[in-house]
C-alpha atoms as an extended CHARMM CRD file, in Angstrom:
* protein
*
       144  EXT
         1         1  UNK       CA              0.0190000000       -0.0150000000       -0.0330000000  PROA      1               0.0000000000
         2         2  UNK       CA              1.4440000000        3.3140000000       -1.0720000000  PROA      2               0.0000000000
         3         3  UNK       CA              1.6090000000        6.2670000000        1.3280000000  PROA      3               0.0000000000
         4         4  UNK       CA             -0.1040000000        9.2800000000       -0.0920000000  PROA      4               0.0000000000
         5         5  UNK       CA              1.3840000000       12.7510000000        0.1170000000  PROA      5               0.0000000000
         6         6  UNK       CA             -1.5880000000       13.9350000000        2.2290000000  PROA      6               0.0000000000
         7         7  UNK       CA             -1.1370000000       11.0710000000        4.7880000000  PROA      7               0.0000000000
         8         8  UNK       CA              2.5930000000       11.7330000000        4.9750000000  PROA      8               0.0000000000
         9         9  UNK       CA              2.0720000000       15.4400000000        5.6730000000  PROA      9               0.0000000000
        10        10  UNK       CA             -0.6800000000       14.7560000000        8.2210000000  PROA      10              0.0000000000
        11        11  UNK       CA              1.6280000000       12.3520000000       10.0830000000  PROA      11              0.0000000000
        12        12  UNK       CA              4.5330000000       14.7960000000        9.9120000000  PROA      12              0.0000000000
        13        13  UNK       CA              2.3970000000       17.7140000000       11.1860000000  PROA      13              0.0000000000
        14        14  UNK       CA              1.0880000000       15.4810000000       14.0330000000  PROA      14              0.0000000000
        15        15  UNK       CA              4.5710000000       14.6200000000       15.1570000000  PROA      15              0.0000000000
        16        16  UNK       CA              5.6510000000       18.2400000000       14.8540000000  PROA      16              0.0000000000
        17        17  UNK       CA              2.6870000000       19.3450000000       16.8740000000  PROA      17              0.0000000000
        18        18  UNK       CA              3.5080000000       16.8870000000       19.7100000000  PROA      18              0.0000000000
        19        19  UNK       CA              7.0870000000       18.2000000000       19.7640000000  PROA      19              0.0000000000
        20        20  UNK       CA              5.8190000000       21.7500000000       20.0150000000  PROA      20              0.0000000000
        21        21  UNK       CA              3.4850000000       20.9150000000       22.8920000000  PROA      21              0.0000000000
        22        22  UNK       CA              6.3100000000       19.1880000000       24.7360000000  PROA      22              0.0000000000
        23        23  UNK       CA              8.5920000000       22.1950000000       24.1750000000  PROA      23              0.0000000000
        24        24  UNK       CA              5.9280000000       24.4930000000       25.7400000000  PROA      24              0.0000000000
        25        25  UNK       CA              4.5770000000       22.3480000000       28.5770000000  PROA      25              0.0000000000
        26        26  UNK       CA              7.8300000000       20.6370000000       29.6240000000  PROA      26              0.0000000000
        27        27  UNK       CA              9.4140000000       23.8060000000       31.1560000000  PROA      27              0.0000000000
        28        28  UNK       CA              6.0790000000       24.8520000000       32.7020000000  PROA      28              0.0000000000
        29        29  UNK       CA              5.7550000000       21.4790000000       34.4910000000  PROA      29              0.0000000000
        30        30  UNK       CA              9.4040000000       21.7090000000       35.5480000000  PROA      30              0.0000000000
        31        31  UNK       CA              8.9070000000       25.2100000000       36.8700000000  PROA      31              0.0000000000
        32        32  UNK       CA              5.8040000000       24.2130000000       38.8810000000  PROA      32              0.0000000000
        33        33  UNK       CA              7.4000000000       21.1170000000       40.3840000000  PROA      33              0.0000000000
        34        34  UNK       CA              9.2710000000       21.5560000000       43.7100000000  PROA      34              0.0000000000
        35        35  UNK       CA             13.0100000000       21.5070000000       43.8790000000  PROA      35              0.0000000000
        36        36  UNK       CA             14.1890000000       17.9780000000       44.4100000000  PROA      36              0.0000000000
        37        37  UNK       CA             16.0470000000       17.4720000000       47.7020000000  PROA      37              0.0000000000
        38        38  UNK       CA             18.4690000000       14.5960000000       48.0220000000  PROA      38              0.0000000000
        39        39  UNK       CA             19.7630000000       13.4230000000       51.3480000000  PROA      39              0.0000000000
        40        40  UNK       CA             23.1910000000       14.5240000000       52.3710000000  PROA      40              0.0000000000
        41        41  UNK       CA             25.2180000000       12.4420000000       54.8320000000  PROA      41              0.0000000000
        42        42  UNK       CA             27.3820000000       15.3370000000       56.0880000000  PROA      42              0.0000000000
        43        43  UNK       CA             26.2620000000       16.5090000000       59.4980000000  PROA      43              0.0000000000
        44        44  UNK       CA             28.9190000000       19.1220000000       60.3790000000  PROA      44              0.0000000000
        45        45  UNK       CA             31.7090000000       21.0320000000       58.7660000000  PROA      45              0.0000000000
        46        46  UNK       CA             34.3260000000       23.6630000000       59.5160000000  PROA      46              0.0000000000
        47        47  UNK       CA             32.7820000000       26.7480000000       57.8670000000  PROA      47              0.0000000000
        48        48  UNK       CA             35.5000000000       29.3240000000       58.6170000000  PROA      48              0.0000000000
        49        49  UNK       CA             38.3200000000       30.4310000000       60.9120000000  PROA      49              0.0000000000
        50        50  UNK       CA             37.2930000000       32.7030000000       63.7500000000  PROA      50              0.0000000000
        51        51  UNK       CA             39.0660000000       35.7570000000       62.2950000000  PROA      51              0.0000000000
        52        52  UNK       CA             37.7300000000       35.3290000000       58.7250000000  PROA      52              0.0000000000
        53        53  UNK       CA             34.4480000000       37.2320000000       59.2890000000  PROA      53              0.0000000000
        54        54  UNK       CA             33.8890000000       40.6950000000       60.5080000000  PROA      54              0.0000000000
        55        55  UNK       CA             30.5400000000       41.9520000000       61.8960000000  PROA      55              0.0000000000
        56        56  UNK       CA             27.9450000000       42.5140000000       59.1510000000  PROA      56              0.0000000000
        57        57  UNK       CA             29.5570000000       40.0880000000       56.6900000000  PROA      57              0.0000000000
        58        58  UNK       CA             28.8870000000       36.6860000000       55.2390000000  PROA      58              0.0000000000
        59        59  UNK       CA             30.6690000000       33.7380000000       53.6380000000  PROA      59              0.0000000000
        60        60  UNK       CA             29.5340000000       30.8880000000       51.4150000000  PROA      60              0.0000000000
        61        61  UNK       CA             30.9710000000       27.4790000000       52.4300000000  PROA      61              0.0000000000
        62        62  UNK       CA             30.5350000000       23.9530000000       51.2500000000  PROA      62              0.0000000000
        63        63  UNK       CA             28.1920000000       21.7650000000       53.3250000000  PROA      63              0.0000000000
        64        64  UNK       CA             28.4610000000       18.3430000000       51.7820000000  PROA      64              0.0000000000
        65        65  UNK       CA             27.3120000000       18.7000000000       48.1300000000  PROA      65              0.0000000000
        66        66  UNK       CA             25.3830000000       21.9130000000       48.8050000000  PROA      66              0.0000000000
        67        67  UNK       CA             26.3610000000       25.4760000000       49.6740000000  PROA      67              0.0000000000
        68        68  UNK       CA             25.8770000000       26.9500000000       53.1240000000  PROA      68              0.0000000000
        69        69  UNK       CA             26.1310000000       30.5540000000       54.2380000000  PROA      69              0.0000000000
        70        70  UNK       CA             27.7450000000       31.7520000000       57.4490000000  PROA      70              0.0000000000
        71        71  UNK       CA             26.8510000000       35.2110000000       58.5810000000  PROA      71              0.0000000000
        72        72  UNK       CA             28.2920000000       37.3520000000       61.3730000000  PROA      72              0.0000000000
        73        73  UNK       CA             25.4680000000       39.7030000000       62.2510000000  PROA      73              0.0000000000
        74        74  UNK       CA             26.0970000000       43.3790000000       62.9740000000  PROA      74              0.0000000000
        75        75  UNK       CA             26.0330000000       42.4160000000       66.7060000000  PROA      75              0.0000000000
        76        76  UNK       CA             28.8680000000       39.9370000000       66.1390000000  PROA      76              0.0000000000
        77        77  UNK       CA             26.6970000000       36.7090000000       66.4220000000  PROA      77              0.0000000000
        78        78  UNK       CA             27.4020000000       33.8360000000       64.0400000000  PROA      78              0.0000000000
        79        79  UNK       CA             24.4310000000       32.3140000000       62.1860000000  PROA      79              0.0000000000
        80        80  UNK       CA             24.4410000000       29.6620000000       59.4540000000  PROA      80              0.0000000000
        81        81  UNK       CA             21.8650000000       28.5150000000       56.9380000000  PROA      81              0.0000000000
        82        82  UNK       CA             21.5930000000       26.4620000000       53.8460000000  PROA      82              0.0000000000
        83        83  UNK       CA             22.5400000000       28.7610000000       50.9170000000  PROA      83              0.0000000000
        84        84  UNK       CA             19.9750000000       27.1330000000       48.6130000000  PROA      84              0.0000000000
        85        85  UNK       CA             16.9780000000       29.3620000000       48.0010000000  PROA      85              0.0000000000
        86        86  UNK       CA             13.6850000000       27.5880000000       48.6890000000  PROA      86              0.0000000000
        87        87  UNK       CA             12.1750000000       28.9390000000       45.4510000000  PROA      87              0.0000000000
        88        88  UNK       CA             14.1750000000       27.4150000000       42.6100000000  PROA      88              0.0000000000
        89        89  UNK       CA             17.4170000000       26.4150000000       44.2530000000  PROA      89              0.0000000000
        90        90  UNK       CA             19.6720000000       29.3670000000       43.3920000000  PROA      90              0.0000000000
        91        91  UNK       CA             22.5120000000       30.2210000000       45.7750000000  PROA      91              0.0000000000
        92        92  UNK       CA             21.7360000000       33.0680000000       48.1950000000  PROA      92              0.0000000000
        93        93  UNK       CA             24.1950000000       35.6620000000       49.4480000000  PROA      93              0.0000000000
        94        94  UNK       CA             24.5020000000       38.0680000000       52.3390000000  PROA      94              0.0000000000
        95        95  UNK       CA             23.6640000000       41.7170000000       51.6970000000  PROA      95              0.0000000000
        96        96  UNK       CA             25.6050000000       43.8680000000       54.1720000000  PROA      96              0.0000000000
        97        97  UNK       CA             23.7720000000       47.0160000000       52.8930000000  PROA      97              0.0000000000
        98        98  UNK       CA             20.3170000000       45.6120000000       53.6640000000  PROA      98              0.0000000000
        99        99  UNK       CA             21.4860000000       43.3090000000       56.4660000000  PROA      99              0.0000000000
       100       100  UNK       CA             19.5610000000       40.3940000000       55.0140000000  PROA      100             0.0000000000
       101       101  UNK       CA             20.0260000000       37.2950000000       52.9010000000  PROA      101             0.0000000000
       102       102  UNK       CA             19.2440000000       37.8680000000       49.2210000000  PROA      102             0.0000000000
       103       103  UNK       CA             18.5830000000       35.5770000000       46.3070000000  PROA      103             0.0000000000
       104       104  UNK       CA             19.5710000000       37.3930000000       43.0720000000  PROA      104             0.0000000000
       105       105  UNK       CA             17.6300000000       34.9650000000       40.8170000000  PROA      105             0.0000000000
       106       106  UNK       CA             14.1520000000       36.3140000000       41.5930000000  PROA      106             0.0000000000
       107       107  UNK       CA             14.8910000000       39.0100000000       44.2380000000  PROA      107             0.0000000000
       108       108  UNK       CA             13.8670000000       36.9180000000       47.2620000000  PROA      108             0.0000000000
       109       109  UNK       CA             14.8660000000       38.2940000000       50.6830000000  PROA      109             0.0000000000
       110       110  UNK       CA             15.2820000000       36.4600000000       54.0130000000  PROA      110             0.0000000000
       111       111  UNK       CA             15.8560000000       37.9920000000       57.4990000000  PROA      111             0.0000000000
       112       112  UNK       CA             18.7960000000       37.0310000000       59.6670000000  PROA      112             0.0000000000
       113       113  UNK       CA             16.6890000000       34.1980000000       61.1410000000  PROA      113             0.0000000000
       114       114  UNK       CA             16.1570000000       32.7180000000       57.6680000000  PROA      114             0.0000000000
       115       115  UNK       CA             12.5270000000       33.7520000000       57.4350000000  PROA      115             0.0000000000
       116       116  UNK       CA             11.1300000000       35.0510000000       54.1730000000  PROA      116             0.0000000000
       117       117  UNK       CA             10.7820000000       38.8060000000       54.0550000000  PROA      117             0.0000000000
       118       118  UNK       CA              9.6990000000       39.3020000000       50.4380000000  PROA      118             0.0000000000
       119       119  UNK       CA              9.7780000000       37.6980000000       47.0000000000  PROA      119             0.0000000000
       120       120  UNK       CA              8.7470000000       34.3230000000       45.7250000000  PROA      120             0.0000000000
       121       121  UNK       CA             10.4750000000       31.8870000000       48.1690000000  PROA      121             0.0000000000
       122       122  UNK       CA              7.7050000000       29.6360000000       49.6790000000  PROA      122             0.0000000000
       123       123  UNK       CA              9.4760000000       28.8670000000       52.9830000000  PROA      123             0.0000000000
       124       124  UNK       CA             12.2960000000       29.8250000000       55.2930000000  PROA      124             0.0000000000
       125       125  UNK       CA             15.9030000000       28.6690000000       54.8560000000  PROA      125             0.0000000000
       126       126  UNK       CA             17.0720000000       25.7270000000       56.8940000000  PROA      126             0.0000000000
       127       127  UNK       CA             19.0710000000       26.9760000000       59.8610000000  PROA      127             0.0000000000
       128       128  UNK       CA             22.2120000000       25.2590000000       61.1210000000  PROA      128             0.0000000000
       129       129  UNK       CA             23.8340000000       25.3410000000       64.5590000000  PROA      129             0.0000000000
       130       130  UNK       CA             27.0970000000       27.3390000000       64.8940000000  PROA      130             0.0000000000
       131       131  UNK       CA             29.7090000000       27.0370000000       67.5810000000  PROA      131             0.0000000000
       132       132  UNK       CA             33.3470000000       27.8810000000       67.9690000000  PROA      132             0.0000000000
       133       133  UNK       CA             35.9220000000       25.1680000000       68.7010000000  PROA      133             0.0000000000
       134       134  UNK       CA             39.4360000000       26.3920000000       69.0170000000  PROA      134             0.0000000000
       135       135  UNK       CA             40.0980000000       28.7440000000       66.0990000000  PROA      135             0.0000000000
       136       136  UNK       CA             37.2960000000       27.2780000000       63.9080000000  PROA      136             0.0000000000
       137       137  UNK       CA             33.6320000000       27.9850000000       63.4110000000  PROA      137             0.0000000000
       138       138  UNK       CA             31.8080000000       24.6300000000       63.1870000000  PROA      138             0.0000000000
       139       139  UNK       CA             28.4070000000       24.3520000000       61.5130000000  PROA      139             0.0000000000
       140       140  UNK       CA             26.1550000000       21.3850000000       61.9950000000  PROA      140             0.0000000000
       141       141  UNK       CA             22.5980000000       20.4280000000       61.1400000000  PROA      141             0.0000000000
       142       142  UNK       CA             20.0320000000       21.1640000000       63.8540000000  PROA      142             0.0000000000
       143       143  UNK       CA             18.6400000000       17.5680000000       64.0260000000  PROA      143             0.0000000000
       144       144  UNK       CA             21.9460000000       15.8830000000       64.8240000000  PROA      144             0.0000000000
């Protein structure tokens, strides 16, 4: 049985249309789905040396496979959080001018307790425990 030109074009347009729908709806579905969290086995790390930070400054450090952020508040208190924005997983940074944690991807802002101030993030940052041991600032997960 011979394939007519009309049947060939209808089949081609059908496949092309399915590809177009996938190109449009694929990113939409990915955008609406939550950021996948995989378990990390690291429970504590050395985030910095005691003299590395000054009041009203922050530092990104590696916490297992993810970034963390260590902040010395204007009052000189150390605080640490995951540096992964709860919106789409971008890395946050400390804004010494605004004295808050800022996500540059979609202009999300968190206070110095990790709570959302403004922007699209749906929930607060995970906070870590900080303590000084010798000349090192140790950061560990709260639930350990």
